N, C-alpha and C positions, 0 to 999 in steps of 0.2 A: 608309797608304792606308785610307780608310774602307771598311767592309764593303759589298760590292755595287758599288763603283766600278770602272770598267774603266780600266786604265792600259796604254797601248801603248808599247812600247819600240822604238827604231830598231835594226834587226838588221844586223849587218855581213855583207857578201857572202862573207867568208872564214870565217864560222861553220861549224862542223862540221855534217855532215848530220844526225847523231843529235840534236844540240842543236837544230838548226833544226826537226826533226820534232817534238821535244817542245814547243818553243815554239809551233809552229803548232797542234798538237792542244790545247795548253793554252788558246790563244786561242779556238779553236772551242768548248771546254767552257765558258769564261766567257761567251761570247756566247749559247750555248744556255741557260745558267742565266738569263741576262738576259731571254731571251724567255719563259721559263716563269714567272719570278717578277718582281714589281715591283723596279725598280732605283732606288736613291736617286741621282738624276742629279746634283744639286748642292744646296748649301746657300746660302741667302741671308739677309741680315739685313733684317727688316721692322720698321716703326715702328707701334706701336699707341698710340692716344690715351688719355690720362688727363686728363679735362677737369674743372677746378674752376671752375664758374660763380661769379661774384662773390657772388651771394646765398648759394650753398652754402659758399663760403669764409668768408663772414661768419658763417654759422650755426655752422660748425665752430669758428671762433675764439671765438665766444660760449660754445659748449658746453664748450670745453677751458680757456679763459682768462678768461672773464667770467661765472663760475658763481655769483657771489654774488647775493643777492636783487635782483630788478629787472634782471637781465642786466648786472651791474656787476662790477668787480674792485676791492675795497677794499685799497689798497696800504699804508695806515697808518691806524690808528684808536686814539688814546690819550685817556684821561681823558674818556670819554663824548663824544667828538667834538670836544674842544677842539683837537686836532690830527688832521686827517683828510685823506686823499688818496684820491679815488675816480675811476676812469675808467669810461666807458660808451659805448654807441652806436657800436661800431666799424663802419666802412664801407670798402669796397674799390672801387677803380676803376683804370683804366690811365692812365698818363701817359707816352706814348711807349714807351720800352723799359723803363720802371719801373712798379712797383705803387705806387699811392697809398693809404696806410693812414691813415685819419683816426679820431680818437676824441675824445670829450668829456672834459674834465677839470674836476673840482671840488676846490679846495684850501682848507683852513681851518687857520690856524696861530695859536695863542695861548699865553699863559703860564698854566699851571694852578697856582693857589696857594690853599691853604686851601679846597679844594673848589669853587673858582670858576675860570672861564676869563677871564683878563684880557687886554685889548688884542688881541682876535682880529682877524686879517687874513684876508679871504676873497677868492678869485678864481675865476672861472668862464670857461672858454674851450675852445679846441680845439687839438690838436696834429696836424699832418699829417706823416707820414714817407714819404719817397720811397725805395722799397726794391728791391733786386735779389734775386729768389728763388733759393735754392740747395737742392740735395737731396743727401743722403748716399748714395753709391753702394751701400753695404753695408746700411745700416739703413733706408733709405727715409724718412729724417727730412727734412721740408720746413722750411726756416728762411728768414729774410729779413735781408739785410744792408742797413742804412740808409746811403743815400748822401747824403741831405740831409733837413732837417727845418725846419718853420716853426710858429710859435705865432700863434694867432688869438684875438681876443676873442669874446664870445658872439654878436656880430653878424657873425662871420667876417671881421673886418677885422684886418690885421696889428697885433700887440699888443706893447707894451713893458711888462714886468712887473718888479716890485721884486726886488731881489737875493735876499731870503729865499724868495720864491715860485719864482724861477728855480732856486735850489739844490734845492728839492723836485722840480721838474720834471726837472732833469738827473739827480739821483741816484736818484730813485724811478720816475718815469713813463717816462723815456727808456729806462732799463735794463730795466724790466719789459716794455715793448712790444718791445724788441729781442730779448728772450729767448723770445718766443712761437714754438713749433714745432708742427708737425702730424705725427703718426706715421702714415705711409701704409703701414707694414708689414702690419698686420692686414687692411686691405681688399685689398691685393695678394695676400696669402695666400689670402683668400676667392676672389679672381678665379682663381687657379691651381686651387683645388679645384673650382671650377665648370666651368672649361674642359676639364679632363681627360675627364670622361664625355661631352663633346660631340664627341668624335672617334671614328671607327670603331675597332673593336678591333684590327684589323691594323696600325694606325699608332700605337698607344698608346705604344710604346717611344720613338718619335720625338717624340710629343707631350710626354712627360715631359722629354726633352732640351730641347725648345723652352721649356717652362715654367721649367726650371732655368736657362736662359740669360737669362731676363728681367732687365733692368737699366735704370736710368734713362738717358735720353738728354737731348737739348736741351730747354730750357724756353722756351716762347713766350708772350708777353704780347699778348693780343688785346683789342679793345674790350669784349668780353663775358665773357671767361674767361681763366684761367691754364691753359695746356696743357702737359703734361709728356709727352714722347715715351717710350714703353716700348719698348726695343729687344729683339728676340728673334730667335734663329737658327732658321730654318725649313727643313726638308728636303722637297723636292717629290718625288713619285713620277713616274718616267719611264714613263708608260703612257698609253694612249689614254683620253680622257675618256669616262666612262660615260654611257650614254643616260639622260636624265631620265624617259623613258617606257618601261615594259616592254611588249614586244609581247604577251606572255602573262603573267598573274599568277595564282599559285595562291591557293586560298582561305586558306591559312595566311598567305601574304604580305599578302593583303588585310586579314585580321584584325589582323595586326601593325601595318599602316599605320593602320588605324582607331584602334587603341589609342594610338598615338603622337599622332595628330591630336587625339584627345579630350583627351589631356594638354596639348597645345599650346593648345587652345581654353580649357581650364580656367586655364592660365597667362595667356592673354590677358585673361580675365575678372578675374583677380587684379590685373593691371596697370591695367585700366580702373577697377575699383571702388576702387583705392587713392586715386582722385581724387574719390570720391563726396561727401566733405565739403568739398571745395575750392570757392572762389568762381569757378567756370569761366565763361568767356564763352560766348555763343551759338555762336560759331565752334568753340570747343573741344568743346562738347557735340555739335555736329553731326559733328565729326571723329571722336569716339569712337564715335558711332552708325554712321558710315560704315565704320569699320575693322571693327567686330564683324560687321555685316551682310554686307559685301562678302566678308570672309574666310570666313564660314560659307556664304554662297551659292556661292562658288567651290568649296568642298569638296563640297557637295551635287552640283553640276554634274559635277565631275570623278569623284566616286564613282559617279554614275549610269552614266557611260560606262566605268567602271573604268580611267580614264585617269590612273593614279597611278604615282608612282615614288619613289625614295629622296629625291629633292630637293624634293618638293612642300612638305613642312613647312618645310624649311630656307629655301626661297624666300619663303614667307609670313612666317617668323620675321624675316628680314632686311628685307623690304619694309615690314612693319608698323612696325618700329623707326624707319625713315627718317621716317615721318610722326608717330609717337607720341612720339619722343624729346623734341622741343621742349616739348610740353605737360607731360610728366613732369618735365623739368628746371625748368620755370617754376613748378611747383606743389609739387614735393617738394624738401625741403632748404631751404625758405625760412624754416623755424623751427628753433631749436636743440632737438633731441631726441636720445635715446640711439641712434636708428636712423640717424643721419646718415652714419656710416661704412658702414652697410649700403647706403644709397642710392648712395654713391660707388662701392662695390664693384659694385653692380648696373649702374650706368651704364657703368663701365669694362669689365666683363665683356661686356656687350651690344655696346659699341662695338668691343671686340677681336674678337668673333665676326664682326661685320659687316665689319671691315677684313680679317680673314683669309679671309672668304668671297670677297672680290674677287680673291684670288690664283687661285682656280679649284678644281675638284673634286679636283685632284691632292693637295691638302693633307689631305683626308680628313675634313672636318667632317660630322658626322652628329648631328642634334638627337636627344637621348635623353630618356627619362622622368626618369632620375636627375638629368641636367643641368638640366632645367627646374625640378625640385623644388628643387634647390640654389639656382638663380637666384631662384626665387620667395621663398625664405626670406630673401634679402637685403632684399626689400621688406617682408616680414612674418615675423618670427621665430617666430610662433605656428603657421605652416603645417606640418603633418605630411606631407601628401600632396596631390596635385592630382587629386582624385577627380571624375570626370565625373558630376555629379548632375543629375537632372531637376527638383530643387526650385526654387521661386520664390526669386529673389535680389533682395531689396528694394533693395540698393545699385545693382544693374544697372538695375532699373526706374527709379530716381531719375535715373540718368545718361541713360536713354532718354527721360525726360520723362513717365513714367507715374505715376499716383497709386499710393499703397500698395494692394497687392492685397487684394481682398475675396473670400474663399473662399465658394463656394456652400454652402448648408446641406444640399444633397442628399447622399445617401450616395455615397461615393467607391468606384467599382469599380476593381479592379486586375487586369489580365490582358488577354489578347488576344481570347478568345472563350469562350463558355459554352454548355453543352448546353441545349436547349429541348425539352420534350416537347409534341408537337402531336397532337390527335385525328386519327384516320385520315382523316376527311372534310375536314380542313383542309389546304389547300395552303400552301406557303411563300409569304410576302409578301402573303397576303390580309389585308385590314384590316377589312372589314365583319363578319367573324366572329371577330375577335380576342378577343371576350368569352369565347369558349370555350377560349382558349389558356391553358394553365397553365405559367407560367414556373418552371422548376426550375433554379436556378443552383448549379453545383457549383464551389466555390472554397474548399476546406477550408483551404488554406494561409493565405488572407487572413482568413477569418472565425473560424478555430479559437480564436485568442487572445481575441477579443472575446466569444465565446460568445453571440452574438445571433442571432435568427432570420434565415435567409437572405431577403433582400429579394425582393419579387415583381416589382420593376421596372415598376410600373404606368405610370410616367411615360414609359416607352419605347414603349408600345403605339401611341400616336397619331403617333409619328415613324417608324414603319415604313411603307415604300411599299406601298400596297395594289395588288392586281391589278385591282381595279375601284374606281370612285369616286376617281380620281386628282385630279380638279378640287378636291375638298374638301381633299385633302392639300396641293395647291399653295397653296390659300388660307391654310391654317394656317402653312405655311412662310413665305409672303410676309408674313403678319402678324408673325411672329417676327422676320424680317429688318428690316421697317420699324420696329418698336418698338425694336429694338436700335440701329438707325441713329439714331433720334431721341434715345435715351439718350446716345449719344456726342456728337451735335450740341449737346445742352443744356450740355455741359461744354466744348465746343470753342470756339475763337476764329475758326473758319472763317466768313467773311462769308456772310450769308444768301443772297446772290446765287448762291452755289455749293452751297447745300443740296440743291437738286433734282438736280443732276448727281451729287453725292455719293451720294444715295440710289439713283440709277440704277446707279451703279458698283457699289454693294453688291449689288444684285439681279443684275446681270450677272455679277459675279465668282462668286457662289454658283451661278449657272446654269452658268457655264463650268467651274468647278472640280469640281462634284459632281453636277450636274443635280438639285440640291435634295435630295440624299440624305445621310444621316448614318449610319444603321444599315442592316444588311442581314442576311438569314438565308440561309445556304448549308449544305445538307446537315444541316438541323436544328440548326445552331449559330449563335448570335447573335454578331455582331462589329460593329465600326465600320468605316467606309470608310477604306481606306488607299491611298496612291498606288502606282503601279507599282514605284517604287524604295524603298518602305517608309518614307519620311521624312515625308510629309504625311498629316494625318488629319482626318476629319470633314467636315462640310458645306462649310466654308470652306477645307478642305485646308491647315490651319496646319502649317507645317514645324517639326517638333519640334526639329530641330538648330539651325535658324536662330533660333528664338525660345526656346531653352533659357534658363531662368532668369527669363524674363518671364512665362510662363504655366505653370500646373500641368499636367503632361503627362496625368495620369489624367482630369482634368476635360475637357481638350481631346478626349480619346478618347470619354468616356462621357456628357458633359453637352452636349447640342446647343446650349442657350442660351449656355453659357460659350464654346463654340467660335465661335458666330456673333458674340458680342460681341467676342471677340479679333480676328476678321477685320475687323469694323467699325473697331476702334481702329487696326489696322495700316493700313487704307486712309486713315483720317484723318491718320495720322502722315506717310504719303508725300505726301498732298495738302498738308498744312500746311508741312512742313519741307523739301520738295524742289520740288514743282511751283509753288507760289505764289511762291517766291523767284526762279524762272527762267521766269515766264510769257512774258517777252519773247523767249525762245528758241523758242517754239512758233510757227513761221511756215511756211506760213500757218496761222492759228489756226482750228480747228474744235472743237466740243464732242466729237465722236467721237475726234479725235486726242488731246484732253486725257484722255478716259476711257481710251483705249488706252494712253497713257503711264503713267497711274496703275496700270493692271493689269500692265503690263510690269515695273514695279518691284515690285509685289506678288508677282509670280511669280519675278522674278530678282534683286531687290535694287537698291540705289541706282545701281549701275553701268549699269543699263538705261536711265537717263534719256537719256544721249547716244546710246547704241546704238539705242534705239527711234527717235529723231528722225532718225538717220542712215539707218535702214531706210526710214522714210517718204520721205526725200529721194530715195533710190535706187529707190523703189517695189519694195522687196524684203522685204516683211513676212514674219515667221514665220507658220507655219500657226496657231499659238496666237494671234498678233495678229489675224489675219483672223477666226478663230472667235469671239474675244471681241467684236470690233466688230460682228459679225453678231448676237451675243446682245444687245449694247447697243442695236442698232437694233430688235430684237424687243421689248425692254423698253419703249422709247420708244413703239412702236406697239401695245403691249399684245397682242402675238401670243403669248399664253401657251399656246395649243394646240400650239405647236411643241415644248413641253417633253415632250409625250407620246412624242415620238420616242425620247427617251433614258430616260424613266421606265418606260414599259410594257415588261414583259419583263425588267426589271432584277433 
């Protein structure tokens, strides 16, 4: 009997009272233990997929068996090529219940005499083998048993070849091709090492048992891939499913959750940027953009409401793979490299976790930092850790369709706020007397190494909201917004008929997001504008988590021009890549609805496209929707005096 299992025996009515009492109390004790601790209710055998797409199978075969120059296998080469047998260009496909393995053959046979090749006979064609795949249950060696074979000429027509050529084909080519095997042991070992830290600590013992029980099952041949079932014995916990949302969450739990999600986001970037050099289609580029933006926007939304739980990252981990897997399989593994088995292990591990996740929370999957790092190393063996860095990632910018980053020449400030000394007769936020303000920036940690004079930050003066003379300030901000919008339009493919509405959306977004503010002074300390949840910064309120890797975090915070340009680029991205593709869905069409749709995505990500139109249809717009459309109307009608309502007294 397994530990924790309850076995009930039928009791005889003639059993003695003492024995009956002992059995009764023993049963009560077992049941009590079962209520206090998780009980392993039963064990079941599950099937996990190992998928060898035919391009990956071809690349693995080339890497292991066609490793001579030019992706060939030279089976015989004597007397400077007088006698030579070379096979190349392996291809795999399905043929009913068999694998069709085709390769090109070049044969040259002559008599080498006195340094010359006499009477050479040459033939070029193809051999097709129809094979049944087999796998060794102990060593995980994949081999192929040939059931039938055919010879074709170079035009792929059935061929009849001379006896001497046929003898070479039969003795050399046929035997070599039949001897090809793939050792799946190392990738399976990597899969096991990756899966172990992906389970909760309290179920690690059973996780090891599950991994140890892994064994090959049936092999299926499909039109696109060779699929091998991996059988594993899984024990489920007999307990109630845990809630995915905690009613209350401590600060420590929140911090731990954020750290795990940041590792997951870094892992997602690794997956996406692994495709940065691949010839992706527009649809693939858009899918990658969708996945990153939607995943990050959802995290920001959930974090703002502290609506997080243990399963949040796991759910994102699984849902992303369902959409990303086809793109990765199509573009990774199509060329023979030393990392092919790493790709196979990566695909298999991710597929296994997705399959195990369907069993339910009782199995104990828990996405961990160590597990993600191990999984990432299968894609790139050079990865040491998955650090959540704010740096610009050029590969990610390329995937998103941005040009290489151009860093401003202005001094970069690092930090959240700085002390400012102000004369006694100067009030905070006054602009007309700022010539009397002496900026003293205390940031020893940042500037100590450079040993340069502390900057006066003269460029910040005119971007502080004054208590008087607000109209001049508004004019400066509008000028900066319009010039940045024009800079973006000069590089954009956006049709000129949409330029005016684009510029208005830029102005309305700045008004809505920050009321034209970027910096503020509070209690004699200079800082940048930050959203209530601490994730968005500056005049355009660029979300640092959503756009991590695309923009420089410190410039977004302390360089108003950089912040505005980023906002203009993001608006253009949503306009070009999302709205224009689906203009026919905006019914009935109005410019205000178009503008509101762009802002809804700017504020909430690509997923807001359908949601905003649905809100319009039901006449149930969010407050933010209505406020933006109000700002948009004010911009159209040049009602700039309304901005005083939020600027004065700020």
